[in-house]
Backbone as JSON Lines, residues from 0, in Angstrom:
{"i":0,"aa":"N","n":[-7.15,1.75,-11.42],"ca":[-8.42,2.15,-11.2],"c":[-7.87,2.97,-9.75]}
{"i":1,"aa":"K","n":[-8.61,4.0,-10.25],"ca":[-8.39,5.16,-9.2],"c":[-9.21,5.03,-7.67]}
{"i":2,"aa":"I","n":[-10.04,4.03,-7.75],"ca":[-10.92,3.47,-6.08],"c":[-9.91,2.4,-5.73]}
{"i":3,"aa":"K","n":[-8.82,1.56,-6.42],"ca":[-8.01,1.19,-5.47],"c":[-6.33,1.83,-4.96]}
{"i":4,"aa":"I","n":[-6.44,2.78,-6.02],"ca":[-4.94,4.2,-5.22],"c":[-5.69,4.55,-4.33]}
{"i":5,"aa":"H","n":[-6.94,4.85,-4.43],"ca":[-7.42,5.7,-2.63],"c":[-7.3,4.72,-2.01]}
{"i":6,"aa":"K","n":[-7.68,3.28,-1.91],"ca":[-7.47,2.63,-0.94],"c":[-6.35,2.27,-0.5]}
{"i":7,"aa":"L","n":[-5.09,2.68,-1.41],"ca":[-3.55,2.3,-0.5],"c":[-3.5,3.95,0.2]}
{"i":8,"aa":"A","n":[-3.8,4.8,-0.57],"ca":[-3.21,5.72,-0.27],"c":[-4.44,6.47,0.79]}
{"i":9,"aa":"R","n":[-5.19,5.97,1.61],"ca":[-6.14,6.06,2.8],"c":[-5.6,4.92,3.62]}
{"i":10,"aa":"W","n":[-5.0,3.9,3.55],"ca":[-4.01,2.97,4.19],"c":[-2.89,3.63,4.73]}
{"i":11,"aa":"V","n":[-2.29,4.36,3.86],"ca":[-0.66,5.26,4.09],"c":[-1.65,6.39,5.77]}
{"i":12,"aa":"I","n":[-2.46,7.25,5.19],"ca":[-2.99,8.07,5.39],"c":[-3.22,7.59,7.05]}
{"i":13,"aa":"D","n":[-4.05,6.3,7.18],"ca":[-4.71,6.27,8.2],"c":[-3.34,5.48,9.25]}
{"i":14,"aa":"Q","n":[-2.36,5.29,8.69],"ca":[-1.33,4.4,9.47],"c":[-0.79,5.91,10.53]}
{"i":15,"aa":"Y","n":[-0.79,6.53,9.88],"ca":[-0.29,8.25,10.83],"c":[-1.13,8.88,11.89]}
{"i":16,"aa":"D","n":[-2.5,8.65,10.78],"ca":[-3.23,10.14,11.17],"c":[-4.25,8.76,12.71]}
{"i":17,"aa":"E","n":[-5.09,7.6,12.39],"ca":[-5.41,7.1,13.03],"c":[-4.85,6.41,13.89]}
{"i":18,"aa":"Y","n":[-3.52,5.18,14.0],"ca":[-3.25,4.5,14.64],"c":[-1.35,5.4,14.77]}
{"i":19,"aa":"G","n":[-1.11,6.7,14.79],"ca":[-0.14,7.44,15.96],"c":[1.32,6.96,15.51]}
{"i":20,"aa":"R","n":[1.23,6.04,14.13],"ca":[2.63,6.11,13.38],"c":[3.53,7.26,13.66]}
{"i":21,"aa":"L","n":[4.63,6.88,13.68],"ca":[6.13,7.96,13.59],"c":[6.94,7.36,12.5]}
{"i":22,"aa":"T","n":[6.83,5.99,12.59],"ca":[7.77,5.64,11.61],"c":[7.3,5.49,10.07]}
{"i":23,"aa":"A","n":[8.49,5.39,9.05],"ca":[8.69,5.34,7.72],"c":[8.02,4.18,7.11]}
{"i":24,"aa":"I","n":[7.05,4.05,6.05],"ca":[6.32,2.65,6.08],"c":[7.31,2.36,4.59]}
{"i":25,"aa":"S","n":[7.61,0.96,4.81],"ca":[9.14,0.26,4.48],"c":[8.7,0.13,2.78]}
{"i":26,"aa":"D","n":[9.37,-0.18,2.08],"ca":[9.25,-0.83,0.77],"c":[8.59,-1.84,0.64]}
{"i":27,"aa":"Q","n":[8.76,-3.28,1.98],"ca":[7.92,-4.46,2.36],"c":[6.63,-4.42,2.79]}
{"i":28,"aa":"E","n":[6.63,-3.36,3.65],"ca":[4.97,-3.22,3.53],"c":[4.25,-2.77,2.49]}
{"i":29,"aa":"L","n":[4.71,-1.56,1.65],"ca":[4.21,-1.19,0.65],"c":[3.65,-2.12,-0.33]}
{"i":30,"aa":"E","n":[4.74,-3.1,-0.75],"ca":[4.78,-4.04,-1.26],"c":[3.66,-5.15,-1.21]}
{"i":31,"aa":"A","n":[3.24,-5.34,-0.16],"ca":[2.56,-6.69,0.67],"c":[1.29,-6.05,0.76]}
{"i":32,"aa":"K","n":[1.32,-4.48,0.69],"ca":[-0.58,-3.33,0.41],"c":[-0.7,-3.54,-1.06]}
{"i":33,"aa":"V","n":[0.47,-3.6,-2.21],"ca":[0.1,-3.49,-3.2],"c":[-0.02,-4.66,-3.51]}
{"i":34,"aa":"K","n":[0.62,-5.87,-3.51],"ca":[-0.33,-7.35,-3.54],"c":[-1.48,-7.38,-2.91]}
{"i":35,"aa":"E","n":[-2.01,-7.19,-2.06],"ca":[-3.53,-7.31,-1.19],"c":[-4.73,-6.37,-2.22]}
{"i":36,"aa":"F","n":[-3.74,-5.1,-2.57],"ca":[-5.37,-4.07,-3.32],"c":[-4.74,-4.6,-4.71]}
{"i":37,"aa":"F","n":[-3.82,-4.97,-5.74],"ca":[-3.89,-5.1,-6.77],"c":[-3.49,-6.21,-7.41]}
{"i":38,"aa":"P","n":[-3.66,-6.88,-6.98],"ca":[-3.01,-8.61,-7.46],"c":[-2.72,-9.03,-8.56]}
{"i":39,"aa":"D","n":[-3.35,-8.0,-9.59],"ca":[-3.0,-8.5,-11.13],"c":[-1.72,-7.4,-11.23]}
{"i":40,"aa":"Y","n":[-1.88,-6.02,-10.85],"ca":[-0.5,-5.24,-11.36],"c":[0.11,-5.85,-10.5]}
{"i":41,"aa":"W","n":[0.56,-7.08,-9.52],"ca":[1.59,-6.9,-8.72],"c":[2.15,-8.57,-9.54]}
{"i":42,"aa":"E","n":[1.47,-9.74,-10.17],"ca":[1.77,-10.36,-10.93],"c":[2.15,-10.13,-12.4]}
{"i":43,"aa":"K","n":[1.87,-8.75,-12.59],"ca":[2.45,-8.32,-13.85],"c":[3.88,-8.05,-13.98]}
{"i":44,"aa":"Y","n":[4.36,-7.21,-12.5],"ca":[5.33,-6.08,-12.68],"c":[5.76,-6.61,-11.45]}
{"i":45,"aa":"K","n":[5.88,-7.53,-10.44],"ca":[6.49,-7.69,-9.11],"c":[8.25,-7.49,-9.49]}
{"i":46,"aa":"P","n":[8.22,-6.91,-9.0],"ca":[10.08,-7.73,-8.83],"c":[10.91,-8.81,-9.43]}
{"i":47,"aa":"R","n":[11.63,-8.7,-10.22],"ca":[12.48,-10.43,-10.21],"c":[13.58,-10.12,-9.64]}
């Protein structure tokens, strides 16, 4: 769903533009956001 992808992309952009983040976003942080925004996808494809 494009709206959910946009939410994730917006979160990434905001980390840098709104909050002044300078470090890379970790795999763990992205996983947490995928779980939050795409719970069905996460359950189907989560790492084993």
